Biopython code that builds the backbone (N, CA, C, O; Angstrom):
import numpy as np
from Bio.PDB.StructureBuilder import StructureBuilder

atoms = [
    (1, "UNK", "N", (19.265, 15.865, 35.068)),
    (1, "UNK", "CA", (20.029, 15.137, 33.985)),
    (1, "UNK", "C", (19.004, 14.383, 32.935)),
    (1, "UNK", "O", (19.238, 14.423, 31.727)),
    (2, "UNK", "N", (17.981, 13.769, 33.408)),
    (2, "UNK", "CA", (16.919, 13.193, 32.470)),
    (2, "UNK", "C", (16.439, 14.093, 31.542)),
    (2, "UNK", "O", (16.348, 13.812, 30.347)),
    (3, "UNK", "N", (16.073, 15.343, 32.097)),
    (3, "UNK", "CA", (15.429, 16.355, 31.174)),
    (3, "UNK", "C", (16.419, 16.744, 30.178)),
    (3, "UNK", "O", (15.954, 17.034, 29.076)),
    (4, "UNK", "N", (17.835, 16.823, 30.342)),
    (4, "UNK", "CA", (18.832, 17.248, 29.454)),
    (4, "UNK", "C", (18.947, 16.112, 28.454)),
    (4, "UNK", "O", (18.993, 16.345, 27.246)),
    (5, "UNK", "N", (18.995, 14.856, 28.963)),
    (5, "UNK", "CA", (19.110, 13.802, 27.924)),
    (5, "UNK", "C", (17.898, 13.741, 27.022)),
    (5, "UNK", "O", (18.147, 13.704, 25.817)),
    (6, "UNK", "N", (16.611, 13.723, 27.400)),
    (6, "UNK", "CA", (15.345, 13.869, 26.553)),
    (6, "UNK", "C", (15.629, 15.033, 25.419)),
    (6, "UNK", "O", (15.607, 14.900, 24.196)),
    (7, "UNK", "N", (15.919, 16.286, 26.248)),
    (7, "UNK", "CA", (16.191, 17.289, 25.044)),
    (7, "UNK", "C", (17.117, 17.035, 23.823)),
    (7, "UNK", "O", (16.900, 17.320, 22.645)),
    (8, "UNK", "N", (18.188, 16.439, 24.371)),
    (8, "UNK", "CA", (19.264, 16.030, 23.321)),
    (8, "UNK", "C", (18.753, 15.089, 22.473)),
    (8, "UNK", "O", (18.941, 15.211, 21.263)),
    (9, "UNK", "N", (18.123, 14.152, 22.928)),
    (9, "UNK", "CA", (17.561, 13.065, 22.275)),
    (9, "UNK", "C", (16.541, 13.735, 21.105)),
    (9, "UNK", "O", (16.656, 13.359, 19.938)),
    (10, "UNK", "N", (15.759, 14.523, 21.399)),
    (10, "UNK", "CA", (14.721, 14.968, 20.478)),
    (10, "UNK", "C", (15.260, 16.326, 19.708)),
    (10, "UNK", "O", (14.546, 16.954, 18.926)),
    (11, "UNK", "N", (16.535, 16.674, 20.015)),
    (11, "UNK", "CA", (16.943, 18.142, 19.389)),
    (11, "UNK", "C", (16.927, 17.885, 17.826)),
    (11, "UNK", "O", (16.563, 18.855, 17.160)),
    (12, "UNK", "N", (17.288, 16.647, 17.084)),
    (12, "UNK", "CA", (17.368, 16.700, 15.541)),
    (12, "UNK", "C", (15.933, 16.742, 15.123)),
    (12, "UNK", "O", (15.763, 16.874, 13.911)),
    (13, "UNK", "N", (14.866, 16.658, 15.869)),
    (13, "UNK", "CA", (13.605, 16.523, 15.352)),
    (13, "UNK", "C", (13.087, 18.085, 15.112)),
    (13, "UNK", "O", (13.356, 18.937, 15.958)),
    (14, "UNK", "N", (12.438, 18.370, 14.088)),
    (14, "UNK", "CA", (11.688, 19.787, 13.854)),
    (14, "UNK", "C", (10.486, 19.785, 14.593)),
    (14, "UNK", "O", (9.843, 18.747, 14.747)),
    (15, "UNK", "N", (10.080, 21.035, 15.134)),
    (15, "UNK", "CA", (8.598, 21.186, 15.378)),
    (15, "UNK", "C", (7.759, 21.538, 13.935)),
    (15, "UNK", "O", (8.416, 21.845, 12.940)),
    (16, "UNK", "N", (6.447, 21.483, 13.883)),
    (16, "UNK", "CA", (5.881, 21.865, 12.949)),
    (16, "UNK", "C", (6.018, 23.116, 12.250)),
    (16, "UNK", "O", (6.011, 23.374, 11.046)),
    (17, "UNK", "N", (6.165, 23.945, 13.436)),
    (17, "UNK", "CA", (6.378, 25.421, 12.785)),
    (17, "UNK", "C", (7.717, 25.780, 12.023)),
    (17, "UNK", "O", (7.778, 26.737, 11.251)),
    (18, "UNK", "N", (8.888, 24.865, 12.319)),
    (18, "UNK", "CA", (10.020, 25.028, 11.645)),
    (18, "UNK", "C", (10.066, 24.052, 10.312)),
    (18, "UNK", "O", (10.918, 24.196, 9.435)),
    (19, "UNK", "N", (9.101, 23.104, 10.278)),
    (19, "UNK", "CA", (9.116, 22.149, 9.299)),
    (19, "UNK", "C", (9.114, 23.002, 7.776)),
    (19, "UNK", "O", (8.495, 24.060, 7.662)),
    (20, "UNK", "N", (9.723, 22.523, 6.882)),
    (20, "UNK", "CA", (9.831, 22.709, 5.434)),
    (20, "UNK", "C", (8.838, 21.999, 4.844)),
    (20, "UNK", "O", (9.084, 20.798, 4.734)),
    (21, "UNK", "N", (7.767, 22.379, 4.420)),
    (21, "UNK", "CA", (6.849, 21.558, 3.777)),
    (21, "UNK", "C", (7.155, 21.296, 2.357)),
    (21, "UNK", "O", (6.406, 20.520, 1.763)),
    (22, "UNK", "N", (8.098, 21.802, 1.756)),
    (22, "UNK", "CA", (8.351, 21.539, 0.413)),
    (22, "UNK", "C", (9.415, 20.586, 0.302)),
    (22, "UNK", "O", (9.903, 20.538, -0.827)),
    (23, "UNK", "N", (9.904, 19.827, 1.137)),
    (23, "UNK", "CA", (10.977, 18.684, 1.403)),
    (23, "UNK", "C", (10.325, 17.478, 0.462)),
    (23, "UNK", "O", (9.117, 17.249, 0.522)),
    (24, "UNK", "N", (11.230, 16.702, -0.435)),
    (24, "UNK", "CA", (10.661, 15.816, -1.186)),
    (24, "UNK", "C", (9.898, 14.744, -0.800)),
    (24, "UNK", "O", (9.317, 14.113, -1.684)),
    (25, "UNK", "N", (9.769, 14.364, 0.518)),
    (25, "UNK", "CA", (8.941, 13.367, 1.123)),
    (25, "UNK", "C", (7.592, 13.774, 1.072)),
    (25, "UNK", "O", (6.765, 12.891, 1.301)),
    (26, "UNK", "N", (7.123, 15.065, 0.789)),
    (26, "UNK", "CA", (5.810, 15.409, 0.597)),
    (26, "UNK", "C", (5.146, 14.986, -0.840)),
    (26, "UNK", "O", (3.930, 14.977, -1.033)),
    (27, "UNK", "N", (5.996, 14.686, -1.685)),
    (27, "UNK", "CA", (5.753, 14.444, -2.946)),
    (27, "UNK", "C", (5.273, 12.810, -3.131)),
    (27, "UNK", "O", (4.640, 12.418, -4.112)),
    (28, "UNK", "N", (5.677, 11.981, -2.053)),
    (28, "UNK", "CA", (5.248, 10.713, -2.006)),
    (28, "UNK", "C", (3.686, 10.371, -2.221)),
    (28, "UNK", "O", (2.836, 11.031, -1.624)),
    (29, "UNK", "N", (3.358, 9.388, -3.034)),
    (29, "UNK", "CA", (2.048, 9.052, -3.269)),
    (29, "UNK", "C", (1.326, 8.655, -1.772)),
    (29, "UNK", "O", (1.943, 8.107, -0.858)),
    (30, "UNK", "N", (0.071, 8.999, -1.723)),
    (30, "UNK", "CA", (-0.786, 8.536, -0.723)),
    (30, "UNK", "C", (-1.553, 7.166, -1.001)),
    (30, "UNK", "O", (-2.203, 7.114, -2.045)),
    (31, "UNK", "N", (-1.539, 6.110, -0.209)),
    (31, "UNK", "CA", (-2.071, 5.046, -0.281)),
    (31, "UNK", "C", (-3.037, 4.549, 0.876)),
    (31, "UNK", "O", (-2.776, 4.811, 2.050)),
    (32, "UNK", "N", (-3.975, 3.943, 0.569)),
    (32, "UNK", "CA", (-5.015, 3.491, 1.586)),
    (32, "UNK", "C", (-5.337, 1.866, 1.414)),
    (32, "UNK", "O", (-5.536, 1.389, 0.297)),
    (33, "UNK", "N", (-5.364, 1.172, 2.457)),
    (33, "UNK", "CA", (-5.481, -0.214, 2.469)),
    (33, "UNK", "C", (-6.717, -0.519, 3.327)),
    (33, "UNK", "O", (-6.670, -0.025, 4.453)),
    (34, "UNK", "N", (-7.857, -1.258, 3.015)),
    (34, "UNK", "CA", (-8.723, -1.334, 3.804)),
    (34, "UNK", "C", (-9.474, -3.024, 3.612)),
    (34, "UNK", "O", (-9.279, -3.623, 2.554)),
    (35, "UNK", "N", (-10.081, -3.489, 4.419)),
    (35, "UNK", "CA", (-10.567, -4.756, 4.289)),
    (35, "UNK", "C", (-12.117, -4.699, 4.672)),
    (35, "UNK", "O", (-12.480, -4.211, 5.742)),
    (36, "UNK", "N", (-12.848, -5.130, 3.907)),
    (36, "UNK", "CA", (-14.306, -5.193, 3.965)),
    (36, "UNK", "C", (-14.806, -6.727, 4.366)),
    (36, "UNK", "O", (-14.791, -7.691, 3.601)),
    (37, "UNK", "N", (-15.165, -6.722, 5.478)),
    (37, "UNK", "CA", (-15.602, -8.054, 6.215)),
    (37, "UNK", "C", (-16.535, -8.707, 5.671)),
    (37, "UNK", "O", (-16.384, -9.903, 5.422)),
    (38, "UNK", "N", (-17.782, -7.989, 5.355)),
    (38, "UNK", "CA", (-18.843, -8.514, 4.636)),
    (38, "UNK", "C", (-18.765, -9.193, 3.358)),
    (38, "UNK", "O", (-19.518, -10.125, 3.076)),
    (39, "UNK", "N", (-17.656, -8.639, 2.393)),
    (39, "UNK", "CA", (-17.511, -9.113, 1.086)),
    (39, "UNK", "C", (-16.169, -10.072, 1.081)),
    (39, "UNK", "O", (-15.828, -10.743, 0.107)),
    (40, "UNK", "N", (-15.520, -10.023, 2.243)),
    (40, "UNK", "CA", (-14.196, -10.703, 2.350)),
    (40, "UNK", "C", (-13.242, -10.138, 1.194)),
    (40, "UNK", "O", (-12.730, -10.950, 0.423)),
    (41, "UNK", "N", (-12.981, -8.735, 1.048)),
    (41, "UNK", "CA", (-12.213, -8.401, 0.180)),
    (41, "UNK", "C", (-11.290, -7.149, 0.527)),
    (41, "UNK", "O", (-11.719, -6.156, 1.115)),
    (42, "UNK", "N", (-10.148, -7.287, 0.154)),
    (42, "UNK", "CA", (-9.142, -6.195, 0.491)),
    (42, "UNK", "C", (-9.195, -5.321, -0.753)),
    (42, "UNK", "O", (-9.450, -5.717, -1.890)),
    (43, "UNK", "N", (-8.903, -4.010, -0.355)),
    (43, "UNK", "CA", (-8.887, -3.027, -1.460)),
    (43, "UNK", "C", (-7.565, -2.048, -1.066)),
    (43, "UNK", "O", (-7.358, -1.559, 0.045)),
    (44, "UNK", "N", (-6.830, -1.911, -2.120)),
    (44, "UNK", "CA", (-5.685, -0.935, -2.125)),
    (44, "UNK", "C", (-5.881, 0.068, -2.990)),
    (44, "UNK", "O", (-6.281, -0.186, -4.126)),
    (45, "UNK", "N", (-5.651, 1.237, -2.620)),
    (45, "UNK", "CA", (-5.764, 2.391, -3.368)),
    (45, "UNK", "C", (-4.523, 3.261, -3.116)),
    (45, "UNK", "O", (-4.092, 3.560, -2.002)),
    (46, "UNK", "N", (-3.895, 3.705, -4.556)),
    (46, "UNK", "CA", (-2.670, 4.375, -4.530)),
    (46, "UNK", "C", (-2.689, 5.384, -5.445)),
    (46, "UNK", "O", (-2.918, 5.193, -6.640)),
    (47, "UNK", "N", (-2.398, 6.749, -4.817)),
    (47, "UNK", "CA", (-2.477, 7.916, -5.622)),
    (47, "UNK", "C", (-1.286, 8.065, -6.720)),
    (47, "UNK", "O", (-0.321, 8.626, -6.200)),
    (48, "UNK", "N", (-1.131, 7.828, -7.680)),
    (48, "UNK", "CA", (-0.090, 8.073, -8.643)),
    (48, "UNK", "C", (-0.392, 9.200, -9.781)),
    (48, "UNK", "O", (-0.669, 8.934, -10.950)),
    (49, "UNK", "N", (-0.310, 10.246, -9.335)),
    (49, "UNK", "CA", (-0.693, 11.621, -10.225)),
    (49, "UNK", "C", (0.332, 11.487, -11.535)),
    (49, "UNK", "O", (1.553, 11.331, -11.527)),
    (50, "UNK", "N", (-0.457, 11.586, -12.507)),
    (50, "UNK", "CA", (0.344, 11.825, -13.876)),
    (50, "UNK", "C", (0.904, 10.428, -14.563)),
    (50, "UNK", "O", (1.447, 10.399, -15.667)),
    (51, "UNK", "N", (0.667, 9.222, -13.680)),
    (51, "UNK", "CA", (1.098, 7.919, -14.445)),
    (51, "UNK", "C", (-0.225, 7.381, -15.048)),
    (51, "UNK", "O", (-1.344, 7.776, -14.724)),
    (52, "UNK", "N", (0.034, 6.488, -15.909)),
    (52, "UNK", "CA", (-0.815, 5.561, -16.540)),
    (52, "UNK", "C", (-0.678, 4.178, -16.330)),
    (52, "UNK", "O", (0.398, 3.724, -15.941)),
    (53, "UNK", "N", (-1.680, 3.435, -16.550)),
    (53, "UNK", "CA", (-1.579, 1.949, -16.261)),
    (53, "UNK", "C", (-0.419, 1.284, -17.021)),
    (53, "UNK", "O", (0.128, 0.246, -16.647)),
    (54, "UNK", "N", (-0.114, 1.944, -18.064)),
    (54, "UNK", "CA", (1.419, 1.383, -18.685)),
    (54, "UNK", "C", (2.600, 1.545, -17.806)),
    (54, "UNK", "O", (3.606, 0.850, -17.949)),
    (55, "UNK", "N", (2.498, 2.349, -17.006)),
    (55, "UNK", "CA", (3.542, 2.817, -16.043)),
    (55, "UNK", "C", (3.675, 1.879, -14.861)),
    (55, "UNK", "O", (4.734, 1.770, -14.244)),
    (56, "UNK", "N", (2.641, 1.245, -14.578)),
    (56, "UNK", "CA", (2.373, 0.419, -13.342)),
    (56, "UNK", "C", (2.738, -1.237, -13.631)),
    (56, "UNK", "O", (2.444, -1.777, -14.698)),
    (57, "UNK", "N", (3.292, -1.813, -12.725)),
    (57, "UNK", "CA", (3.223, -3.391, -12.809)),
    (57, "UNK", "C", (2.889, -3.735, -11.424)),
    (57, "UNK", "O", (3.356, -3.197, -10.420)),
    (58, "UNK", "N", (1.915, -4.819, -11.479)),
    (58, "UNK", "CA", (1.500, -5.434, -10.057)),
    (58, "UNK", "C", (1.549, -6.793, -10.156)),
    (58, "UNK", "O", (1.194, -7.374, -11.181)),
    (59, "UNK", "N", (1.995, -7.408, -9.093)),
    (59, "UNK", "CA", (2.110, -8.828, -8.836)),
    (59, "UNK", "C", (2.011, -9.348, -7.517)),
    (59, "UNK", "O", (2.177, -8.540, -6.603)),
    (60, "UNK", "N", (1.774, -10.540, -7.232)),
    (60, "UNK", "CA", (1.485, -11.213, -5.884)),
    (60, "UNK", "C", (2.461, -12.367, -5.604)),
    (60, "UNK", "O", (2.561, -13.412, -6.246)),
    (61, "UNK", "N", (3.184, -11.970, -4.488)),
    (61, "UNK", "CA", (4.468, -13.185, -4.211)),
    (61, "UNK", "C", (4.289, -13.360, -2.685)),
    (61, "UNK", "O", (4.455, -12.472, -1.849)),
    (62, "UNK", "N", (3.914, -14.683, -2.439)),
    (62, "UNK", "CA", (3.878, -15.219, -1.037)),
    (62, "UNK", "C", (2.919, -14.208, -0.324)),
    (62, "UNK", "O", (3.362, -13.668, 0.689)),
    (63, "UNK", "N", (1.592, -13.876, -0.761)),
    (63, "UNK", "CA", (0.747, -13.259, -0.045)),
    (63, "UNK", "C", (0.909, -11.723, 0.128)),
    (63, "UNK", "O", (0.222, -11.031, 0.879)),
    (64, "UNK", "N", (1.884, -11.304, -0.650)),
    (64, "UNK", "CA", (2.210, -9.799, -0.857)),
    (64, "UNK", "C", (2.022, -9.344, -2.144)),
    (64, "UNK", "O", (2.512, -9.866, -3.146)),
    (65, "UNK", "N", (1.128, -8.121, -2.113)),
    (65, "UNK", "CA", (0.813, -7.185, -3.021)),
    (65, "UNK", "C", (1.856, -6.512, -3.554)),
    (65, "UNK", "O", (2.053, -5.517, -2.856)),
    (66, "UNK", "N", (2.787, -6.584, -4.653)),
    (66, "UNK", "CA", (4.073, -5.777, -4.980)),
    (66, "UNK", "C", (3.432, -4.943, -6.024)),
    (66, "UNK", "O", (2.756, -5.414, -6.939)),
    (67, "UNK", "N", (3.710, -3.501, -5.819)),
    (67, "UNK", "CA", (3.210, -2.579, -6.842)),
    (67, "UNK", "C", (4.431, -1.683, -7.114)),
    (67, "UNK", "O", (4.933, -1.048, -6.187)),
    (68, "UNK", "N", (4.940, -1.614, -8.418)),
    (68, "UNK", "CA", (5.997, -0.881, -9.121)),
    (68, "UNK", "C", (5.506, 0.036, -10.201)),
    (68, "UNK", "O", (4.975, -0.390, -11.227)),
    (69, "UNK", "N", (5.703, 1.336, -9.939)),
    (69, "UNK", "CA", (5.074, 2.451, -10.898)),
    (69, "UNK", "C", (6.588, 3.351, -11.291)),
    (69, "UNK", "O", (7.358, 3.801, -10.443)),
    (70, "UNK", "N", (6.727, 3.441, -12.534)),
    (70, "UNK", "CA", (7.894, 4.265, -12.901)),
    (70, "UNK", "C", (7.424, 4.964, -14.196)),
    (70, "UNK", "O", (6.913, 4.355, -15.136)),
    (71, "UNK", "N", (7.669, 6.472, -14.159)),
    (71, "UNK", "CA", (7.573, 7.131, -15.420)),
    (71, "UNK", "C", (8.642, 8.092, -15.604)),
    (71, "UNK", "O", (8.643, 9.158, -14.988)),
    (72, "UNK", "N", (9.592, 7.751, -16.459)),
    (72, "UNK", "CA", (10.751, 8.515, -16.705)),
    (72, "UNK", "C", (10.601, 9.980, -17.184)),
    (72, "UNK", "O", (11.440, 10.873, -17.076)),
    (73, "UNK", "N", (9.485, 10.044, -17.683)),
    (73, "UNK", "CA", (9.036, 11.499, -18.377)),
    (73, "UNK", "C", (8.965, 12.595, -17.018)),
    (73, "UNK", "O", (9.429, 13.734, -16.975)),
    (74, "UNK", "N", (8.312, 11.936, -16.066)),
    (74, "UNK", "CA", (7.725, 12.661, -14.889)),
    (74, "UNK", "C", (9.067, 12.537, -13.735)),
    (74, "UNK", "O", (9.146, 13.189, -12.694)),
    (75, "UNK", "N", (9.886, 11.712, -14.139)),
    (75, "UNK", "CA", (10.854, 11.466, -12.991)),
    (75, "UNK", "C", (10.467, 10.889, -11.750)),
    (75, "UNK", "O", (11.140, 11.081, -10.737)),
    (76, "UNK", "N", (9.378, 10.157, -11.750)),
    (76, "UNK", "CA", (8.876, 9.559, -10.568)),
    (76, "UNK", "C", (8.871, 8.200, -10.682)),
    (76, "UNK", "O", (8.743, 7.634, -11.767)),
    (77, "UNK", "N", (9.040, 7.463, -9.319)),
    (77, "UNK", "CA", (9.159, 6.038, -9.352)),
    (77, "UNK", "C", (8.365, 5.743, -7.766)),
    (77, "UNK", "O", (8.530, 6.462, -6.780)),
    (78, "UNK", "N", (7.594, 4.661, -7.812)),
    (78, "UNK", "CA", (6.931, 4.377, -6.669)),
    (78, "UNK", "C", (7.094, 2.679, -6.633)),
    (78, "UNK", "O", (6.803, 2.028, -7.637)),
    (79, "UNK", "N", (7.487, 2.151, -5.639)),
    (79, "UNK", "CA", (7.620, 0.850, -5.047)),
    (79, "UNK", "C", (6.940, 0.550, -3.538)),
    (79, "UNK", "O", (7.270, 1.103, -2.489)),
    (80, "UNK", "N", (6.041, -0.334, -3.690)),
    (80, "UNK", "CA", (5.562, -0.702, -2.330)),
    (80, "UNK", "C", (5.014, -2.267, -2.215)),
    (80, "UNK", "O", (4.596, -2.884, -3.195)),
    (81, "UNK", "N", (5.069, -2.748, -1.041)),
    (81, "UNK", "CA", (4.579, -4.121, -0.750)),
    (81, "UNK", "C", (3.385, -4.022, 0.325)),
    (81, "UNK", "O", (3.559, -3.396, 1.371)),
    (82, "UNK", "N", (2.424, -4.527, 0.094)),
    (82, "UNK", "CA", (1.201, -4.761, 1.110)),
    (82, "UNK", "C", (1.003, -6.309, 1.407)),
    (82, "UNK", "O", (0.953, -7.105, 0.469)),
    (83, "UNK", "N", (0.912, -6.644, 2.478)),
    (83, "UNK", "CA", (0.775, -8.144, 3.042)),
    (83, "UNK", "C", (-0.576, -8.294, 3.112)),
    (83, "UNK", "O", (-1.184, -7.714, 4.011)),
    (84, "UNK", "N", (-1.185, -9.010, 2.276)),
    (84, "UNK", "CA", (-2.679, -9.358, 2.208)),
    (84, "UNK", "C", (-2.997, -10.789, 2.684)),
    (84, "UNK", "O", (-4.146, -11.162, 2.921)),
    (85, "UNK", "N", (-2.043, -11.464, 2.792)),
    (85, "UNK", "CA", (-2.118, -13.021, 3.487)),
    (85, "UNK", "C", (-2.174, -13.987, 2.221)),
    (85, "UNK", "O", (-2.499, -13.684, 1.073)),
    (86, "UNK", "N", (-1.785, -15.200, 2.706)),
    (86, "UNK", "CA", (-1.892, -16.154, 1.685)),
    (86, "UNK", "C", (-3.110, -16.820, 1.157)),
    (86, "UNK", "O", (-3.099, -17.724, 0.322)),
    (87, "UNK", "N", (-4.319, -16.220, 1.797)),
    (87, "UNK", "CA", (-5.378, -16.639, 1.339)),
    (87, "UNK", "C", (-5.978, -16.030, 0.363)),
    (87, "UNK", "O", (-7.161, -16.288, 0.144)),
    (88, "UNK", "N", (-5.307, -15.133, -0.390)),
    (88, "UNK", "CA", (-5.942, -14.152, -1.608)),
    (88, "UNK", "C", (-6.125, -15.185, -2.550)),
    (88, "UNK", "O", (-5.419, -16.170, -2.766)),
    (89, "UNK", "N", (-7.301, -14.773, -3.141)),
    (89, "UNK", "CA", (-7.917, -15.525, -4.533)),
    (89, "UNK", "C", (-7.345, -14.878, -5.679)),
    (89, "UNK", "O", (-7.969, -13.984, -6.251)),
    (90, "UNK", "N", (-6.169, -15.266, -6.079)),
    (90, "UNK", "CA", (-5.382, -14.268, -7.080)),
    (90, "UNK", "C", (-6.363, -14.436, -8.470)),
    (90, "UNK", "O", (-6.121, -13.599, -9.339)),
    (91, "UNK", "N", (-7.300, -15.291, -8.741)),
    (91, "UNK", "CA", (-8.177, -15.251, -9.724)),
    (91, "UNK", "C", (-9.161, -14.211, -9.722)),
    (91, "UNK", "O", (-9.589, -13.702, -10.758)),
    (92, "UNK", "N", (-9.515, -13.897, -8.593)),
    (92, "UNK", "CA", (-10.502, -12.702, -8.354)),
    (92, "UNK", "C", (-9.774, -11.242, -8.431)),
    (92, "UNK", "O", (-10.550, -10.287, -8.427)),
    (93, "UNK", "N", (-8.695, -11.019, -8.485)),
    (93, "UNK", "CA", (-7.955, -10.026, -8.148)),
    (93, "UNK", "C", (-8.207, -8.835, -9.543)),
    (93, "UNK", "O", (-8.001, -9.146, -10.717)),
    (94, "UNK", "N", (-8.596, -7.718, -9.172)),
    (94, "UNK", "CA", (-8.821, -6.757, -10.333)),
    (94, "UNK", "C", (-8.193, -5.438, -10.004)),
    (94, "UNK", "O", (-8.191, -4.963, -8.869)),
    (95, "UNK", "N", (-7.662, -4.872, -11.052)),
    (95, "UNK", "CA", (-7.222, -3.609, -10.969)),
    (95, "UNK", "C", (-7.603, -2.365, -12.103)),
    (95, "UNK", "O", (-7.778, -2.528, -13.310)),
    (96, "UNK", "N", (-7.670, -1.196, -11.406)),
    (96, "UNK", "CA", (-8.235, -0.369, -12.472)),
    (96, "UNK", "C", (-7.420, 0.993, -12.108)),
    (96, "UNK", "O", (-6.874, 1.170, -11.019)),
    (97, "UNK", "N", (-7.418, 1.819, -13.056)),
    (97, "UNK", "CA", (-6.582, 3.142, -12.994)),
    (97, "UNK", "C", (-7.524, 4.440, -13.440)),
    (97, "UNK", "O", (-7.813, 4.719, -14.603)),
    (98, "UNK", "N", (-7.893, 5.094, -12.376)),
    (98, "UNK", "CA", (-8.907, 6.402, -12.700)),
    (98, "UNK", "C", (-8.285, 7.737, -12.348)),
    (98, "UNK", "O", (-8.204, 8.131, -11.184)),
    (99, "UNK", "N", (-7.811, 8.479, -13.485)),
    (99, "UNK", "CA", (-7.278, 9.812, -13.135)),
    (99, "UNK", "C", (-6.070, 9.694, -12.077)),
    (99, "UNK", "O", (-6.040, 10.438, -11.097)),
    (100, "UNK", "N", (-5.240, 8.886, -12.276)),
    (100, "UNK", "CA", (-4.022, 8.734, -11.533)),
    (100, "UNK", "C", (-4.371, 7.857, -10.097)),
    (100, "UNK", "O", (-3.529, 7.743, -9.206)),
    (101, "UNK", "N", (-5.530, 7.349, -10.025)),
    (101, "UNK", "CA", (-5.987, 6.525, -8.868)),
    (101, "UNK", "C", (-5.724, 5.300, -9.372)),
    (101, "UNK", "O", (-6.244, 5.064, -10.462)),
    (102, "UNK", "N", (-4.842, 4.173, -8.721)),
    (102, "UNK", "CA", (-4.674, 2.915, -8.752)),
    (102, "UNK", "C", (-5.622, 2.265, -7.683)),
    (102, "UNK", "O", (-5.448, 2.584, -6.507)),
    (103, "UNK", "N", (-6.757, 1.245, -8.057)),
    (103, "UNK", "CA", (-7.359, 0.690, -7.290)),
    (103, "UNK", "C", (-7.453, -0.683, -7.433)),
    (103, "UNK", "O", (-7.890, -1.138, -8.490)),
    (104, "UNK", "N", (-7.027, -1.589, -6.313)),
    (104, "UNK", "CA", (-6.695, -2.791, -6.632)),
    (104, "UNK", "C", (-7.732, -3.639, -5.542)),
    (104, "UNK", "O", (-7.761, -3.357, -4.345)),
    (105, "UNK", "N", (-8.531, -4.665, -6.125)),
    (105, "UNK", "CA", (-9.365, -5.413, -5.284)),
    (105, "UNK", "C", (-8.980, -7.026, -5.175)),
    (105, "UNK", "O", (-8.652, -7.593, -6.218)),
    (106, "UNK", "N", (-9.009, -7.682, -4.087)),
    (106, "UNK", "CA", (-8.683, -8.897, -4.163)),
    (106, "UNK", "C", (-9.555, -9.665, -3.031)),
    (106, "UNK", "O", (-9.641, -9.103, -1.939)),
    (107, "UNK", "N", (-10.129, -10.757, -3.192)),
    (107, "UNK", "CA", (-11.139, -11.511, -2.514)),
    (107, "UNK", "C", (-10.152, -12.307, -1.671)),
    (107, "UNK", "O", (-8.970, -12.400, -2.003)),
    (108, "UNK", "N", (-10.625, -12.854, -0.627)),
    (108, "UNK", "CA", (-9.939, -14.054, 0.476)),
    (108, "UNK", "C", (-10.839, -15.234, 0.141)),
    (108, "UNK", "O", (-12.067, -15.148, 0.167)),
    (109, "UNK", "N", (-10.233, -16.236, -0.145)),
    (109, "UNK", "CA", (-10.666, -17.436, 0.029)),
    (109, "UNK", "C", (-11.601, -17.721, 1.177)),
    (109, "UNK", "O", (-11.220, -17.561, 2.336)),
    (110, "UNK", "N", (-13.019, -18.210, 0.836)),
    (110, "UNK", "CA", (-13.755, -18.460, 1.771)),
    (110, "UNK", "C", (-13.548, -19.803, 2.464)),
    (110, "UNK", "O", (-13.736, -20.822, 1.800)),
    (111, "UNK", "N", (-13.137, -19.904, 3.877)),
    (111, "UNK", "CA", (-12.903, -21.135, 4.313)),
    (111, "UNK", "C", (-14.092, -21.973, 4.190)),
    (111, "UNK", "O", (-15.189, -21.594, 4.600)),
    (112, "UNK", "N", (-13.897, -23.100, 3.635)),
    (112, "UNK", "CA", (-14.932, -24.197, 3.541)),
    (112, "UNK", "C", (-15.080, -25.013, 4.715)),
    (112, "UNK", "O", (-14.075, -25.346, 5.343)),
    (113, "UNK", "N", (-16.293, -25.389, 5.096)),
    (113, "UNK", "CA", (-16.330, -26.358, 6.206)),
    (113, "UNK", "C", (-16.294, -27.683, 5.872)),
    (113, "UNK", "O", (-16.963, -28.092, 4.924)),
    (114, "UNK", "N", (-15.557, -28.458, 6.567)),
    (114, "UNK", "CA", (-15.286, -29.727, 6.004)),
    (114, "UNK", "C", (-15.629, -30.881, 7.324)),
    (114, "UNK", "O", (-14.968, -30.753, 8.354)),
    (115, "UNK", "N", (-16.380, -31.678, 7.263)),
    (115, "UNK", "CA", (-16.573, -32.720, 7.968)),
    (115, "UNK", "C", (-15.888, -33.907, 7.802)),
    (115, "UNK", "O", (-15.813, -34.513, 6.733)),
    (116, "UNK", "N", (-15.379, -34.254, 8.867)),
    (116, "UNK", "CA", (-14.211, -35.412, 9.001)),
    (116, "UNK", "C", (-14.773, -36.806, 9.508)),
    (116, "UNK", "O", (-14.817, -36.949, 10.729)),
    (117, "UNK", "N", (-15.171, -37.761, 8.771)),
    (117, "UNK", "CA", (-15.708, -38.904, 9.349)),
    (117, "UNK", "C", (-14.366, -39.537, 10.276)),
    (117, "UNK", "O", (-13.174, -39.461, 9.979)),
    (118, "UNK", "N", (-14.995, -40.189, 11.510)),
    (118, "UNK", "CA", (-14.099, -41.073, 12.203)),
    (118, "UNK", "C", (-13.995, -42.379, 11.762)),
    (118, "UNK", "O", (-15.120, -42.876, 11.771)),
    (119, "UNK", "N", (-13.075, -43.236, 11.343)),
    (119, "UNK", "CA", (-13.134, -44.570, 10.835)),
    (119, "UNK", "C", (-12.986, -45.472, 12.308)),
    (119, "UNK", "O", (-12.995, -46.703, 12.282)),
]
sb = StructureBuilder()
sb.init_structure("model")
sb.init_model(0)
sb.init_chain("A")
sb.init_seg("    ")
for serial, (resi, resn, name, xyz) in enumerate(atoms, 1):
    if name == "N":
        sb.init_residue(resn, " ", resi, " ")
    sb.init_atom(name, np.array(xyz, "f"), 0.0, 1.0, " ", f" {name:<3s}", serial, name[0])
structure = sb.get_structure()
């Protein structure tokens, strides 16, 4: 009975051999997010082929990096949020677009040591 139940549970899923690799989800942009501990810097990379910097808006809301990209001529749209934390130094943020690759860097505020005197 358990084997039958598991078989029925996974019945809707395709095997790799049966998968149609031309489905629309394969057209979604690839993104990579990583943190460099040595420089206290987040880096977000998003592939947006065919798009230019004028197609992209970037903002920070409550520690979330929000990326919106839309190109009506290509019929493509991309929206994503990445939580980077509230310690982001927004003044240090930089973004550049190179051959359809959006690269955003953001530094983390370095915690400063504070000595508290006892009265």
